[in-house]
C-alpha positions, 0 to 999 in steps of 0.5 A: 499499499501507498503511504496515503492509503496506509494513513487513512486506514490507520486513522479510521482503525485507530478512531474505531479502537478509541471510539470503542475502547474509551466508549467502554470507560464512559459507558461504565463511569459517567453519570446517567449512563445506563450501564454505569457501575459495571465491572473492570471485567466488563472494561477489560473484555471491551477494551479487548474487542476494541482492539480486535474489531478494527484489527479484522477490518484492516489487518490485511491492509496495514497490519492494523498497528494502531499504535505508534509504539508497535509501528516504531518497533516494527520499523526498528526490526525491519518489518516496516520501512522507515519511510512509511512510519510518518504515514502510520503515526500520523494516521494513528495520532489523528485517529485517536483524537477523532474517535474521542471527539466523536465520543465527546459528542455522543456522551456530551450530556453525560459528561456534563452531568459528571462533575469529577475531573478525574472521572471524566479525564479517566474516560479519555486517558490513563493515570497511575493509581499510585503516582511514582515516576520511576515505577509508572514508567517501568509498569507501561514499559513492561505492559508494552513489552508483553504486548509487542513480544506476544504480537510477534510470537502469534504472528509467527505462529499463526500462519494464513489468512484466517484472522485467528491471530487477531482473536489472540490479540484480544486475548493479549489485551485482556491478559495484560489489563487483568494482570496489570491494569490497576497500576497505570491503566495500561496505555501502551499507545500514544494514540490511545492516551495522548490524542484523546487526552488532547481532546479531553483538554479541548472539547470535554464540557466543564471548566478548569479541566486538568489534563494531567500533562505532567504525567502525559509523557509517560504513556507516550515514551515508556511504551515506545521503549518497551515495544522496541526492546520487545522487538529486539529481544524477540529477534534474538530468541533461539526459536526453531527455523 
């Protein structure tokens, strides 16, 4: 595919991922939502599906990255040309904003009915349960290392065009969320965190919004580091030919 086709597919796919994923958060947490109070199990399964659905749609076209960390790691290991990286990343980051913007319109009245800044912001982006810069960075690093290492392993093991690998990606997302989600919210993805965070700051109803920009760099840098290290480690594993 050419660069613009990749950009468009990644934009739409990432928008759908954020629409469905952050939609779960809004559905479970905002006042006057008919499903407010749902459990973390609901959220974990929903986020897994949010990744899987667009992956089935766009997987054959672009590989369904929807995540700058994945794109950069695949460029580091030679699976993706560096010349295509900007098209992937721009599509992903814009798509993340678009998905969050659509949700802001859909849930406008519910956002307006929810006075707590942290609750509303948490529907768009992540935050640590205990603020500790080093450990928060390490958490996002480990989360994304597991994500990238597992994606590479599943891609190697599951052959053909059945799409079964995307079902297993759903399992990866759920496993990471169920095991580590309570630490930093398992962002693993700047397009899922930074872009919706910007949308929150610009579009969410309410005054004096705090987007927690002091923390915002961690879900951007740590996932890139974790994904790149995972790709490098996977590349030296003694798997049979």
